[in-house]
LOKOL-342193 format. One record per residue (C-alpha): residue in three letters; chain; residue number from 1; x, y, z. Coordinates in Angstrom, 3 decimals, padded with zeros to 6 digits. Example, Ala and Ser with C-alpha at 12.3 -4.5 7.8 and 13.67 -1.06 7.14 Angstrom:
BEGIN
@residu->ALA; chaine->A; num->1; X->012.300; Y->-004.500; Z->007.800;
@residu->SER; chaine->A; num->2; X->013.670; Y->-001.060; Z->007.140;
***
This chain:
BEGIN
@residu->MET; chaine->A; num->1; X->075.676; Y->-040.528; Z->000.712;
@residu->ASN; chaine->A; num->2; X->074.419; Y->-039.600; Z->-002.776;
@residu->LEU; chaine->A; num->3; X->074.661; Y->-036.174; Z->-004.373;
@residu->THR; chaine->A; num->4; X->071.733; Y->-033.948; Z->-003.516;
@residu->PHE; chaine->A; num->5; X->069.268; Y->-033.148; Z->-006.276;
@residu->PHE; chaine->A; num->6; X->065.758; Y->-031.729; Z->-006.449;
@residu->ALA; chaine->A; num->7; X->063.214; Y->-034.547; Z->-006.438;
@residu->PHE; chaine->A; num->8; X->060.820; Y->-034.878; Z->-009.357;
@residu->ASP; chaine->A; num->9; X->057.044; Y->-034.705; Z->-008.963;
@residu->SER; chaine->A; num->10; X->055.782; Y->-037.571; Z->-006.801;
@residu->ARG; chaine->A; num->11; X->052.445; Y->-037.864; Z->-008.566;
@residu->PHE; chaine->A; num->12; X->053.499; Y->-040.472; Z->-011.112;
@residu->PHE; chaine->A; num->13; X->056.118; Y->-042.833; Z->-009.683;
@residu->TRP; chaine->A; num->14; X->056.774; Y->-042.109; Z->-005.990;
@residu->GLU; chaine->A; num->15; X->054.820; Y->-043.116; Z->-002.911;
@residu->ASP; chaine->A; num->16; X->055.402; Y->-041.909; Z->000.684;
@residu->VAL; chaine->A; num->17; X->056.276; Y->-044.717; Z->003.117;
@residu->TYR; chaine->A; num->18; X->057.746; Y->-042.703; Z->006.007;
@residu->ASN; chaine->A; num->19; X->057.439; Y->-039.153; Z->007.265;
@residu->TYR; chaine->A; num->20; X->059.402; Y->-037.480; Z->010.053;
@residu->ASN; chaine->A; num->21; X->058.634; Y->-033.757; Z->010.364;
@residu->ASP; chaine->A; num->22; X->058.303; Y->-033.492; Z->006.556;
@residu->TRP; chaine->A; num->23; X->061.490; Y->-035.483; Z->005.886;
@residu->ILE; chaine->A; num->24; X->060.025; Y->-038.160; Z->003.645;
@residu->ILE; chaine->A; num->25; X->061.162; Y->-041.588; Z->002.505;
@residu->GLN; chaine->A; num->26; X->059.491; Y->-042.492; Z->-000.772;
@residu->LEU; chaine->A; num->27; X->059.187; Y->-045.718; Z->-002.753;
@residu->ASN; chaine->A; num->28; X->059.450; Y->-045.773; Z->-006.545;
@residu->VAL; chaine->A; num->29; X->056.506; Y->-047.895; Z->-007.701;
@residu->ARG; chaine->A; num->30; X->058.395; Y->-049.078; Z->-010.797;
@residu->THR; chaine->A; num->31; X->061.909; Y->-049.799; Z->-009.545;
@residu->LEU; chaine->A; num->32; X->060.895; Y->-050.422; Z->-005.880;
@residu->LYS; chaine->A; num->33; X->063.889; Y->-048.339; Z->-004.769;
@residu->TYR; chaine->A; num->34; X->063.707; Y->-045.676; Z->-002.068;
@residu->ARG; chaine->A; num->35; X->064.798; Y->-042.059; Z->-001.725;
@residu->LEU; chaine->A; num->36; X->064.967; Y->-039.574; Z->001.149;
@residu->VAL; chaine->A; num->37; X->063.557; Y->-036.102; Z->000.438;
@residu->ASP; chaine->A; num->38; X->063.939; Y->-033.137; Z->002.772;
@residu->PRO; chaine->A; num->39; X->061.184; Y->-030.549; Z->003.470;
@residu->PHE; chaine->A; num->40; X->062.473; Y->-028.388; Z->000.589;
@residu->GLY; chaine->A; num->41; X->062.075; Y->-031.166; Z->-001.981;
@residu->VAL; chaine->A; num->42; X->065.786; Y->-032.019; Z->-002.206;
@residu->ARG; chaine->A; num->43; X->066.815; Y->-035.654; Z->-002.498;
@residu->ARG; chaine->A; num->44; X->069.290; Y->-036.502; Z->000.256;
@residu->GLU; chaine->A; num->45; X->069.694; Y->-040.252; Z->-000.235;
@residu->SER; chaine->A; num->46; X->068.580; Y->-043.127; Z->-002.447;
@residu->GLY; chaine->A; num->47; X->068.818; Y->-046.890; Z->-002.234;
@residu->THR; chaine->A; num->48; X->067.191; Y->-049.201; Z->000.293;
@residu->PHE; chaine->A; num->49; X->064.760; Y->-048.167; Z->003.005;
@residu->GLU; chaine->A; num->50; X->067.412; Y->-048.906; Z->005.637;
@residu->GLN; chaine->A; num->51; X->069.970; Y->-046.662; Z->003.873;
@residu->CYS; chaine->A; num->52; X->067.485; Y->-043.792; Z->003.691;
@residu->LYS; chaine->A; num->53; X->066.496; Y->-044.265; Z->007.337;
@residu->GLU; chaine->A; num->54; X->070.142; Y->-044.284; Z->008.423;
@residu->THR; chaine->A; num->55; X->070.838; Y->-041.057; Z->006.522;
@residu->LEU; chaine->A; num->56; X->067.734; Y->-039.472; Z->008.042;
@residu->LEU; chaine->A; num->57; X->068.979; Y->-040.320; Z->011.539;
@residu->LYS; chaine->A; num->58; X->072.215; Y->-038.484; Z->010.748;
@residu->TYR; chaine->A; num->59; X->070.277; Y->-035.401; Z->009.666;
@residu->ILE; chaine->A; num->60; X->068.082; Y->-035.590; Z->012.767;
@residu->TYR; chaine->A; num->61; X->071.224; Y->-035.450; Z->014.878;
@residu->ALA; chaine->A; num->62; X->073.106; Y->-032.891; Z->012.741;
@residu->CYS; chaine->A; num->63; X->070.158; Y->-030.530; Z->012.228;
@residu->GLU; chaine->A; num->64; X->068.748; Y->-031.062; Z->015.722;
@residu->LEU; chaine->A; num->65; X->065.288; Y->-031.807; Z->014.338;
@residu->THR; chaine->A; num->66; X->062.501; Y->-031.590; Z->016.887;
@residu->GLU; chaine->A; num->67; X->060.850; Y->-034.761; Z->018.105;
@residu->GLN; chaine->A; num->68; X->057.517; Y->-035.740; Z->016.639;
@residu->LYS; chaine->A; num->69; X->054.306; Y->-034.939; Z->018.462;
@residu->GLU; chaine->A; num->70; X->052.213; Y->-037.661; Z->020.043;
@residu->ASN; chaine->A; num->71; X->049.225; Y->-037.722; Z->017.653;
@residu->THR; chaine->A; num->72; X->049.251; Y->-037.682; Z->013.848;
@residu->ILE; chaine->A; num->73; X->046.791; Y->-036.390; Z->011.248;
@residu->VAL; chaine->A; num->74; X->047.209; Y->-038.163; Z->007.892;
@residu->ILE; chaine->A; num->75; X->045.747; Y->-036.468; Z->004.796;
@residu->LEU; chaine->A; num->76; X->045.257; Y->-038.354; Z->001.509;
@residu->HIS; chaine->A; num->77; X->044.586; Y->-036.407; Z->-001.688;
@residu->GLY; chaine->A; num->78; X->042.182; Y->-037.587; Z->-004.377;
@residu->PHE; chaine->A; num->79; X->042.643; Y->-039.407; Z->-007.682;
@residu->GLY; chaine->A; num->80; X->044.810; Y->-037.603; Z->-010.235;
@residu->GLN; chaine->A; num->81; X->045.871; Y->-034.977; Z->-007.693;
@residu->LYS; chaine->A; num->82; X->049.057; Y->-034.355; Z->-005.725;
@residu->LYS; chaine->A; num->83; X->049.557; Y->-033.249; Z->-002.163;
@residu->SER; chaine->A; num->84; X->049.781; Y->-029.577; Z->-003.061;
@residu->SER; chaine->A; num->85; X->046.019; Y->-029.810; Z->-003.700;
@residu->VAL; chaine->A; num->86; X->045.450; Y->-030.152; Z->000.072;
@residu->LYS; chaine->A; num->87; X->047.930; Y->-027.433; Z->001.065;
@residu->ALA; chaine->A; num->88; X->045.240; Y->-025.003; Z->002.256;
@residu->LEU; chaine->A; num->89; X->043.708; Y->-027.730; Z->004.423;
@residu->VAL; chaine->A; num->90; X->047.111; Y->-028.617; Z->005.884;
@residu->ASN; chaine->A; num->91; X->047.763; Y->-024.975; Z->006.779;
@residu->SER; chaine->A; num->92; X->044.365; Y->-024.655; Z->008.466;
@residu->LEU; chaine->A; num->93; X->045.153; Y->-027.607; Z->010.766;
@residu->LYS; chaine->A; num->94; X->048.619; Y->-026.521; Z->011.881;
@residu->ASP; chaine->A; num->95; X->047.421; Y->-025.031; Z->015.152;
@residu->ILE; chaine->A; num->96; X->046.319; Y->-028.515; Z->016.270;
@residu->ASN; chaine->A; num->97; X->048.902; Y->-030.168; Z->018.502;
@residu->ALA; chaine->A; num->98; X->049.641; Y->-033.067; Z->016.147;
@residu->ASN; chaine->A; num->99; X->051.917; Y->-034.113; Z->013.299;
@residu->ILE; chaine->A; num->100; X->050.306; Y->-033.093; Z->009.984;
@residu->VAL; chaine->A; num->101; X->051.287; Y->-035.642; Z->007.329;
@residu->SER; chaine->A; num->102; X->050.153; Y->-034.989; Z->003.764;
@residu->VAL; chaine->A; num->103; X->050.726; Y->-038.208; Z->001.803;
@residu->SER; chaine->A; num->104; X->051.834; Y->-038.471; Z->-001.825;
@residu->TYR; chaine->A; num->105; X->050.935; Y->-041.579; Z->-003.755;
@residu->ALA; chaine->A; num->106; X->051.125; Y->-042.540; Z->-007.437;
@residu->THR; chaine->A; num->107; X->047.429; Y->-042.455; Z->-008.337;
@residu->LEU; chaine->A; num->108; X->048.097; Y->-042.955; Z->-012.057;
@residu->ARG; chaine->A; num->109; X->050.427; Y->-045.939; Z->-011.764;
@residu->ARG; chaine->A; num->110; X->049.076; Y->-048.333; Z->-009.139;
@residu->GLY; chaine->A; num->111; X->045.737; Y->-049.616; Z->-007.900;
@residu->ILE; chaine->A; num->112; X->043.944; Y->-049.245; Z->-004.592;
@residu->GLY; chaine->A; num->113; X->045.335; Y->-052.536; Z->-003.249;
@residu->PHE; chaine->A; num->114; X->048.924; Y->-051.337; Z->-003.672;
@residu->HIS; chaine->A; num->115; X->048.197; Y->-047.925; Z->-002.143;
@residu->SER; chaine->A; num->116; X->046.420; Y->-049.486; Z->000.845;
@residu->ASN; chaine->A; num->117; X->049.441; Y->-051.706; Z->001.571;
@residu->ILE; chaine->A; num->118; X->051.789; Y->-048.712; Z->001.434;
@residu->LEU; chaine->A; num->119; X->049.501; Y->-046.714; Z->003.728;
@residu->ALA; chaine->A; num->120; X->049.567; Y->-049.588; Z->006.225;
@residu->GLN; chaine->A; num->121; X->053.382; Y->-049.610; Z->006.057;
@residu->MET; chaine->A; num->122; X->053.492; Y->-045.866; Z->006.609;
@residu->LEU; chaine->A; num->123; X->051.325; Y->-046.064; Z->009.725;
@residu->GLN; chaine->A; num->124; X->053.374; Y->-048.991; Z->010.998;
@residu->ASN; chaine->A; num->125; X->056.673; Y->-047.172; Z->010.340;
@residu->SER; chaine->A; num->126; X->055.548; Y->-044.035; Z->012.170;
@residu->GLU; chaine->A; num->127; X->057.621; Y->-042.925; Z->015.153;
@residu->ALA; chaine->A; num->128; X->054.584; Y->-041.238; Z->016.716;
@residu->LYS; chaine->A; num->129; X->053.212; Y->-043.178; Z->019.672;
@residu->GLY; chaine->A; num->130; X->049.768; Y->-041.599; Z->019.891;
@residu->LYS; chaine->A; num->131; X->046.565; Y->-041.799; Z->017.877;
@residu->PHE; chaine->A; num->132; X->046.013; Y->-041.457; Z->014.138;
@residu->PHE; chaine->A; num->133; X->043.371; Y->-039.287; Z->012.493;
@residu->ILE; chaine->A; num->134; X->042.845; Y->-039.837; Z->008.750;
@residu->ILE; chaine->A; num->135; X->041.349; Y->-037.280; Z->006.361;
@residu->ASN; chaine->A; num->136; X->040.391; Y->-038.646; Z->002.925;
@residu->VAL; chaine->A; num->137; X->039.669; Y->-036.482; Z->-000.094;
@residu->GLY; chaine->A; num->138; X->037.555; Y->-037.938; Z->-002.898;
@residu->SER; chaine->A; num->139; X->038.490; Y->-041.486; Z->-003.913;
@residu->SER; chaine->A; num->140; X->041.174; Y->-041.897; Z->-001.230;
@residu->CYS; chaine->A; num->141; X->038.405; Y->-043.062; Z->001.137;
@residu->LEU; chaine->A; num->142; X->038.557; Y->-046.367; Z->-000.772;
@residu->ILE; chaine->A; num->143; X->042.253; Y->-046.737; Z->000.048;
@residu->THR; chaine->A; num->144; X->041.599; Y->-046.352; Z->003.765;
@residu->ARG; chaine->A; num->145; X->038.666; Y->-048.776; Z->003.637;
@residu->LYS; chaine->A; num->146; X->040.748; Y->-051.321; Z->001.726;
@residu->MET; chaine->A; num->147; X->043.607; Y->-051.054; Z->004.217;
@residu->LEU; chaine->A; num->148; X->041.363; Y->-051.627; Z->007.210;
@residu->SER; chaine->A; num->149; X->039.419; Y->-054.437; Z->005.535;
@residu->GLU; chaine->A; num->150; X->042.667; Y->-056.365; Z->005.014;
@residu->SER; chaine->A; num->151; X->044.081; Y->-055.681; Z->008.468;
@residu->THR; chaine->A; num->152; X->043.840; Y->-058.545; Z->010.951;
@residu->ASN; chaine->A; num->153; X->043.354; Y->-056.009; Z->013.706;
@residu->PHE; chaine->A; num->154; X->042.623; Y->-052.412; Z->012.743;
@residu->ARG; chaine->A; num->155; X->043.283; Y->-051.262; Z->016.294;
@residu->ARG; chaine->A; num->156; X->047.017; Y->-051.906; Z->015.892;
@residu->PHE; chaine->A; num->157; X->047.137; Y->-048.639; Z->013.969;
@residu->ASN; chaine->A; num->158; X->045.368; Y->-046.851; Z->016.840;
@residu->ILE; chaine->A; num->159; X->043.043; Y->-044.936; Z->014.514;
@residu->GLU; chaine->A; num->160; X->040.781; Y->-042.574; Z->016.455;
@residu->ARG; chaine->A; num->161; X->038.747; Y->-040.883; Z->013.704;
@residu->ILE; chaine->A; num->162; X->038.339; Y->-040.905; Z->009.930;
@residu->LEU; chaine->A; num->163; X->036.939; Y->-037.956; Z->007.991;
@residu->ASP; chaine->A; num->164; X->035.908; Y->-038.120; Z->004.320;
@residu->ILE; chaine->A; num->165; X->035.607; Y->-034.969; Z->002.218;
@residu->ASN; chaine->A; num->166; X->033.493; Y->-035.379; Z->-000.935;
@residu->PRO; chaine->A; num->167; X->034.018; Y->-039.153; Z->-000.806;
@residu->MET; chaine->A; num->168; X->033.516; Y->-041.767; Z->-003.521;
@residu->ASN; chaine->A; num->169; X->032.626; Y->-044.608; Z->-001.180;
@residu->SER; chaine->A; num->170; X->030.144; Y->-045.920; Z->-003.751;
@residu->GLY; chaine->A; num->171; X->032.472; Y->-045.198; Z->-006.651;
@residu->SER; chaine->A; num->172; X->031.890; Y->-042.875; Z->-009.576;
@residu->ASP; chaine->A; num->173; X->029.129; Y->-043.198; Z->-012.183;
@residu->LEU; chaine->A; num->174; X->031.231; Y->-041.174; Z->-014.587;
@residu->VAL; chaine->A; num->175; X->034.068; Y->-043.686; Z->-014.275;
@residu->ASP; chaine->A; num->176; X->031.525; Y->-046.468; Z->-014.864;
@residu->LEU; chaine->A; num->177; X->030.915; Y->-044.935; Z->-018.252;
@residu->LEU; chaine->A; num->178; X->034.520; Y->-044.140; Z->-019.147;
@residu->PHE; chaine->A; num->179; X->036.635; Y->-047.001; Z->-017.778;
@residu->LYS; chaine->A; num->180; X->035.633; Y->-049.248; Z->-020.711;
@residu->ASN; chaine->A; num->181; X->037.678; Y->-046.975; Z->-022.945;
@residu->ARG; chaine->A; num->182; X->041.043; Y->-048.721; Z->-023.460;
@residu->PHE; chaine->A; num->183; X->042.968; Y->-045.500; Z->-024.008;
@residu->LEU; chaine->A; num->184; X->041.691; Y->-043.952; Z->-020.753;
@residu->ASN; chaine->A; num->185; X->042.461; Y->-047.165; Z->-018.885;
@residu->PHE; chaine->A; num->186; X->046.037; Y->-047.059; Z->-020.135;
@residu->LEU; chaine->A; num->187; X->046.413; Y->-043.337; Z->-019.488;
@residu->LEU; chaine->A; num->188; X->044.836; Y->-043.194; Z->-016.023;
@residu->GLY; chaine->A; num->189; X->046.097; Y->-046.504; Z->-014.652;
@residu->PRO; chaine->A; num->190; X->044.559; Y->-049.316; Z->-012.584;
@residu->MET; chaine->A; num->191; X->043.124; Y->-047.073; Z->-009.864;
@residu->PHE; chaine->A; num->192; X->040.813; Y->-045.517; Z->-012.446;
@residu->LYS; chaine->A; num->193; X->039.077; Y->-048.868; Z->-012.836;
@residu->ASP; chaine->A; num->194; X->039.109; Y->-049.453; Z->-009.066;
@residu->ILE; chaine->A; num->195; X->036.915; Y->-046.425; Z->-008.418;
@residu->ALA; chaine->A; num->196; X->034.189; Y->-047.626; Z->-010.766;
@residu->THR; chaine->A; num->197; X->030.992; Y->-048.304; Z->-008.811;
@residu->LYS; chaine->A; num->198; X->030.935; Y->-052.072; Z->-009.273;
@residu->ASN; chaine->A; num->199; X->034.465; Y->-052.348; Z->-007.845;
@residu->ALA; chaine->A; num->200; X->034.221; Y->-049.709; Z->-005.104;
@residu->VAL; chaine->A; num->201; X->031.151; Y->-051.224; Z->-003.445;
@residu->THR; chaine->A; num->202; X->032.901; Y->-054.599; Z->-003.013;
@residu->ILE; chaine->A; num->203; X->035.322; Y->-053.081; Z->-000.470;
@residu->GLU; chaine->A; num->204; X->034.161; Y->-053.549; Z->003.109;
@residu->LYS; chaine->A; num->205; X->032.848; Y->-050.514; Z->004.958;
@residu->LEU; chaine->A; num->206; X->034.842; Y->-049.036; Z->007.819;
@residu->PRO; chaine->A; num->207; X->034.656; Y->-050.882; Z->011.149;
@residu->PRO; chaine->A; num->208; X->031.748; Y->-049.446; Z->013.173;
@residu->GLU; chaine->A; num->209; X->034.083; Y->-048.897; Z->016.126;
@residu->ILE; chaine->A; num->210; X->035.886; Y->-046.083; Z->014.288;
@residu->ASP; chaine->A; num->211; X->034.447; Y->-042.583; Z->014.623;
@residu->HIS; chaine->A; num->212; X->033.602; Y->-041.656; Z->011.027;
@residu->GLY; chaine->A; num->213; X->032.371; Y->-038.385; Z->009.559;
@residu->ILE; chaine->A; num->214; X->031.665; Y->-037.061; Z->006.068;
@residu->ILE; chaine->A; num->215; X->031.746; Y->-033.529; Z->004.673;
@residu->PHE; chaine->A; num->216; X->029.925; Y->-032.921; Z->001.410;
@residu->ALA; chaine->A; num->217; X->031.297; Y->-029.658; Z->000.056;
@residu->SER; chaine->A; num->218; X->031.079; Y->-028.253; Z->-003.435;
@residu->GLY; chaine->A; num->219; X->032.302; Y->-024.979; Z->-004.862;
@residu->PHE; chaine->A; num->220; X->030.105; Y->-022.516; Z->-006.718;
@residu->LEU; chaine->A; num->221; X->031.302; Y->-023.892; Z->-010.073;
@residu->THR; chaine->A; num->222; X->029.832; Y->-027.310; Z->-009.238;
@residu->HIS; chaine->A; num->223; X->026.453; Y->-025.764; Z->-008.470;
@residu->PHE; chaine->A; num->224; X->026.573; Y->-023.821; Z->-011.738;
@residu->ILE; chaine->A; num->225; X->027.303; Y->-026.977; Z->-013.752;
@residu->LYS; chaine->A; num->226; X->024.588; Y->-029.002; Z->-011.984;
@residu->LYS; chaine->A; num->227; X->022.065; Y->-026.284; Z->-012.680;
@residu->ARG; chaine->A; num->228; X->022.953; Y->-026.132; Z->-016.367;
@residu->PHE; chaine->A; num->229; X->022.974; Y->-029.924; Z->-016.793;
@residu->SER; chaine->A; num->230; X->020.092; Y->-030.846; Z->-014.493;
@residu->LYS; chaine->A; num->231; X->018.520; Y->-032.903; Z->-017.285;
@residu->TYR; chaine->A; num->232; X->021.333; Y->-035.431; Z->-016.827;
@residu->GLU; chaine->A; num->233; X->020.501; Y->-036.113; Z->-013.174;
@residu->SER; chaine->A; num->234; X->019.131; Y->-039.518; Z->-014.178;
@residu->PHE; chaine->A; num->235; X->022.498; Y->-040.473; Z->-015.680;
@residu->PRO; chaine->A; num->236; X->023.576; Y->-043.106; Z->-013.076;
@residu->ARG; chaine->A; num->237; X->023.047; Y->-046.589; Z->-014.539;
@residu->THR; chaine->A; num->238; X->023.680; Y->-048.472; Z->-011.324;
@residu->ASN; chaine->A; num->239; X->022.035; Y->-048.403; Z->-007.937;
@residu->PRO; chaine->A; num->240; X->024.900; Y->-048.265; Z->-005.413;
@residu->PRO; chaine->A; num->241; X->024.502; Y->-047.499; Z->-001.695;
@residu->ASP; chaine->A; num->242; X->023.867; Y->-043.841; Z->-000.974;
@residu->GLU; chaine->A; num->243; X->027.014; Y->-041.966; Z->000.067;
@residu->ARG; chaine->A; num->244; X->025.186; Y->-040.839; Z->003.205;
@residu->SER; chaine->A; num->245; X->024.845; Y->-044.449; Z->004.345;
@residu->TYR; chaine->A; num->246; X->028.564; Y->-044.740; Z->005.103;
@residu->ALA; chaine->A; num->247; X->028.583; Y->-042.512; Z->008.200;
@residu->GLU; chaine->A; num->248; X->026.192; Y->-041.153; Z->010.801;
@residu->LYS; chaine->A; num->249; X->027.953; Y->-037.818; Z->011.245;
@residu->ILE; chaine->A; num->250; X->027.443; Y->-035.823; Z->008.067;
@residu->VAL; chaine->A; num->251; X->027.528; Y->-032.136; Z->007.221;
@residu->ASN; chaine->A; num->252; X->026.829; Y->-030.298; Z->003.957;
@residu->VAL; chaine->A; num->253; X->028.691; Y->-027.161; Z->002.936;
@residu->ARG; chaine->A; num->254; X->027.789; Y->-024.969; Z->000.021;
@residu->GLY; chaine->A; num->255; X->031.152; Y->-023.434; Z->-000.624;
@residu->LYS; chaine->A; num->256; X->031.904; Y->-019.951; Z->-001.881;
@residu->THR; chaine->A; num->257; X->035.264; Y->-020.824; Z->-003.434;
@residu->LEU; chaine->A; num->258; X->036.184; Y->-022.543; Z->-006.686;
@residu->TYR; chaine->A; num->259; X->037.867; Y->-025.447; Z->-004.864;
@residu->SER; chaine->A; num->260; X->036.089; Y->-026.810; Z->-001.790;
@residu->LEU; chaine->A; num->261; X->039.276; Y->-027.512; Z->000.211;
@residu->ASN; chaine->A; num->262; X->040.101; Y->-023.797; Z->000.122;
@residu->ASP; chaine->A; num->263; X->036.824; Y->-022.960; Z->001.852;
@residu->GLU; chaine->A; num->264; X->037.176; Y->-021.672; Z->005.418;
@residu->THR; chaine->A; num->265; X->033.946; Y->-023.367; Z->006.488;
@residu->VAL; chaine->A; num->266; X->035.235; Y->-026.762; Z->005.342;
@residu->ALA; chaine->A; num->267; X->038.489; Y->-026.174; Z->007.241;
@residu->GLU; chaine->A; num->268; X->036.542; Y->-025.227; Z->010.373;
@residu->TYR; chaine->A; num->269; X->034.425; Y->-028.380; Z->010.213;
@residu->CYS; chaine->A; num->270; X->037.581; Y->-030.473; Z->009.697;
@residu->LYS; chaine->A; num->271; X->039.221; Y->-028.999; Z->012.783;
@residu->ASN; chaine->A; num->272; X->036.100; Y->-029.478; Z->014.876;
@residu->PHE; chaine->A; num->273; X->035.666; Y->-033.116; Z->013.888;
@residu->ILE; chaine->A; num->274; X->039.318; Y->-034.053; Z->014.326;
@residu->THR; chaine->A; num->275; X->039.588; Y->-032.412; Z->017.756;
@residu->THR; chaine->A; num->276; X->036.135; Y->-033.143; Z->019.229;
@residu->GLY; chaine->A; num->277; X->034.523; Y->-035.861; Z->017.109;
@residu->ASP; chaine->A; num->278; X->031.694; Y->-033.516; Z->016.105;
@residu->PHE; chaine->A; num->279; X->031.317; Y->-030.956; Z->013.336;
@residu->MET; chaine->A; num->280; X->029.741; Y->-028.272; Z->015.488;
@residu->GLN; chaine->A; num->281; X->031.340; Y->-026.997; Z->018.664;
@residu->SER; chaine->A; num->282; X->029.029; Y->-026.284; Z->021.600;
@residu->TRP; chaine->A; num->283; X->028.865; Y->-022.532; Z->021.042;
@residu->GLN; chaine->A; num->284; X->028.089; Y->-023.041; Z->017.346;
@residu->THR; chaine->A; num->285; X->025.364; Y->-025.568; Z->018.132;
@residu->SER; chaine->A; num->286; X->023.643; Y->-023.264; Z->020.626;
@residu->LYS; chaine->A; num->287; X->023.855; Y->-020.371; Z->018.173;
@residu->ARG; chaine->A; num->288; X->022.258; Y->-022.468; Z->015.430;
@residu->GLU; chaine->A; num->289; X->019.507; Y->-023.693; Z->017.780;
@residu->LYS; chaine->A; num->290; X->018.686; Y->-020.114; Z->018.801;
@residu->LYS; chaine->A; num->291; X->018.493; Y->-019.104; Z->015.141;
@residu->GLN; chaine->A; num->292; X->016.164; Y->-022.009; Z->014.337;
@residu->ALA; chaine->A; num->293; X->013.964; Y->-021.221; Z->017.365;
@residu->LYS; chaine->A; num->294; X->013.759; Y->-017.584; Z->016.282;
@residu->LYS; chaine->A; num->295; X->012.589; Y->-018.629; Z->012.819;
@residu->LYS; chaine->A; num->296; X->009.853; Y->-020.837; Z->014.286;
@residu->THR; chaine->A; num->297; X->008.555; Y->-018.101; Z->016.601;
@residu->GLY; chaine->A; num->298; X->008.881; Y->-015.459; Z->013.914;
***
């Protein structure tokens, strides 16, 4: 067993391949070696996947770790972010009876194809025997789509629902403009080019059998910027599919916070969709219908 040491930031070189109650086995995308990190961010083992798994089993026995729950919610952060960016969302989902797995992946070092393969390995390595629910933030929706498009049978992962928050299913027009810059391509890595519109739209859409929802949520800062730069609304130089064409269940949230994932309304919609397959619970729907009826009669 190796000496323990605090693990460095996972954003650049490390990718999660296994998660057991926040004990994580990660793969180094450069050396292709593995390490075991405990819930406090301390490295407990390094070497092969089998070595890390064996050490984890010892800790499970020694620390009497609780067994995993049946179902699992997997959360993927967006491009250039790290999993601390979805911390508020993770905390809002903890009262759901499921494993909450926030995934780290090296957005600045590998492309969507690599990340999709690692995500498939992570789902396959999972000890949970129930259903998977995937929440994508931003460009991570392309990773999930890529994984399922390359799977011979998407049902082997037993995915029940997929939720996208502010997705880039049709790529990014801004990236279309910037990815031709050689310095930015070198700095931001291959995934930066992958989320350009012309590359994003080539990835197959999600299988229609999967329950799929989208939340469009923007903070007040986004609305301020759009208002000030409304003259640039004609900026897009391509004509990709509308983001609303990727799912039938869609909800729009005008957030009151700087970062949309910190918004309580967004968290509420996430919980509703993951647990029921709909954004509005019955009591919320009836309340909204009564309000709309009152407006019509008034």
